[in-house]
N, C-alpha and C positions, 0 to 999 in steps of 0.2 A: 223556588223564588223566595219563600219565607226564610229559608236557611241563609240564602245569600244576603238578604236584607239584614238579618240578625248579625251575621259576620261583619258586614260593612259598618253597621252601627257600633259594634264593639270596637272595631279598629279605629273609628272616628273618635269614640270616647277616650280610648287610650292615648291617641295622638294629641287630644286636647288636654290631657292631664300630664303636662311636662314634668311635674314633680312627683308623679306616681311611681312608687317602687316597682310596680309591675312593668311600667313602660321603660325603665332604665336598667333593670337587671338583665345582664347578658345571658344568664342561665335560664331565663324564663322559657318554659316549653321543653326543656331538656329532661332526660330521664333522671329519676331519683339517684342521688349519689354523685352526679356529675360535678357538683360544685367542689367536692373535696379531692377530685382527681387532678393532681398537679402535672400530669403528663408522664410520670415515671411508672405508673402502674402497668404491669405486663410487659415492660420493655425487654426484660431478659428473655422471655418466651418469644417475643416478636423478633428479637435479634437472632436467636437460634434458628427460627424458621426461615428468616430471610437469607441467612448464610447457606442453609441446606438447600434452598431452592434457587440459589444463585442471584437473588435480588440485591444483595448487598455486596459491594465491591470488597473483595478480600484485601486488596491493596490499601484502600482507604481505611478499612477497619484496623489493619495492622499499623498503619501510619498514625492513626489516632491513639492507639495504645502506646506506640513508641514515644510519641510526643508527651503523653501523660506520665510515663514512667521514668524517662530520662530527659535531660536537656538535649535538644537537637542542634543547638547553636554554640559556636565558640567564637571569640573575638581575637583580634590581633593588634599589635602596636602599629603605629604609623609607618607606612612604607615598608612593612616587614611581612614575611611569610613564615617566620619562626614561631613555633608553638610556645605559648606561655605556660607556666605551671598550672594555672587554672584550666587552660584549654586541654592540657594533657589529662587532667583529672576527669574532665567531662568525657573525653574520648575513651578513657578507660571504662567508664560506665556504659558508653555506647557499644563498645566492643563486647562487653559482657552480655548485653541485651541481644546484640546481633548473633552471637554464638548460639543462642537458644533456638534460633530458627534458620537452620542451614539451607532451607528451601527458598529463602527470601533474598532478593537482591536490593541493593541500595545505591543511591546517587549522592554525591557530595557536591554542593553548589558553592562556588566561590564568589565573594562580593568585596567591593572596596567602598571607600567614601568618595566624595565628589572632587577631591583635590587631585589635580594632574589630568593628563590627557586620557581620553576614552581608550585609545589603543594600548597605552601603557597599563592602565588599570585592568583591562581584560587579561593581560598577561599576568599581572600581579594576583588577580582573583584566581587564575588557574594554578599558580604556584601555591597559593593557600589551600586550595582544594586538594592538590596533590600531597601537600604536607599532612593534611588530615588523613587521607587515604593511606599513606605510607605508615602512619602511626597505627591505624586500625589493623593493617596487615601484620605489623610487628606484634600485635596482641592476639594473633591466631585467627583473624578473619581471612578467609580465602579471597585473594585478589580478584578472582573471576566473579565473585558475587558483588563486587563494587563496580558498577557499570560506568561507562564513559564519564569521566569527571567533567563538570560543566562550570563555566565561568560567566557570570552576568556583569563582571566588572563593576562599573558605577551606575548601571542602568536601573537598579532596583533598590534604592536606599530606603532604610526604615525611617530615617530622619532627614527631612528636606533642608539641608544646609550646605553652603559652599565651604564651610570651615571643616577642619579635621573632626571626625566623629567616630568614636570607637564602635558604637552600635552598628554602624554601617560596614565596618571592617570585620567581616565575619565569614564563616562557612556554615552551611546548614545541611544536615544529613537527613535524607528522606527515604522511606520505603518506595521502591520503584517497580517491583514486579516479582516474578517467581523464576527460579532457576530453569524449570522445564517449560516456561512460557505458557502455563495453563493454571488458572486459579484453583482447579479442583485437586491439585497436588496436595493441598492442605485439608481437603474434605475428610473429616473424621479422624485426622491425624494429630490434632493438637496435643492430646494426652500422650501419644507415642513420642512426639518430638520433645515435649517437656521432660518425660522420664529419661529418654535417651541422653539429653543434654545434662540432666541432673547427675546421671551416672558418670558421664564423661568429665564433668566438672570436678570430680573427686580427685584432684591433684594438688600438690603443694603450690601455694601462692608464689613461691620463688621461681616457678617455671615461666612466669610472666614478668619479663625484665622491665625495669624502668628505663625510659629512653631519654637521652639528653636532647634538649630542644635544638641543638646545633645540627642534629641528624635530619631534621625535617624543615628544609627551606631556610632562607635567610633574607634579610632585608638589603637595602642599598640598591645601587644600580639605576636609580631613577627618582622621580619626584611624585610618585603616585601615592594614593591613600589606601 
């Protein structure tokens, strides 16, 4: 009882001292050194352990790495599915990254802005996604690793506007799964894959041809965005 009374009295005292450093410090009562831990300490070891035990999604992990190392989005001109020069350069980087991991599958999502009918824009989004896929295939990516192309048309804009908006006229490439439909296909094989692709990449750059934008979709035929 004496202990309870003492604890209660201490709590009351602290509650009454609103300006007290002890009452306001969020680290009060935590173990020594906690204050300087910004959340990154031990992350590498934790990440490795979670992958080995299956706690961390391989797909999410690879998608995060993909988005960090290359641009996953390209944009298009109004009412067009033709790849721009900038879009082709981004897709070249995507293809180089994708070739490093032949066990991984990808999806390409097509989008439009909000100008035009939803039905037309769904078709336009699909043409854009197919243009991106065709370019990736031309750069040595196995078409079987590019899963069913998806179009969201105008349903998922980045910018909410009824006016033409290039940021909404885009395709987005994402990691979608594994060729053998089982995440453990990559377990312990990252070094093997990287080395294999490093050796295979020892070829003249001229073997990867530059593609004219006219080969990958075209505009016209409607009033979509």
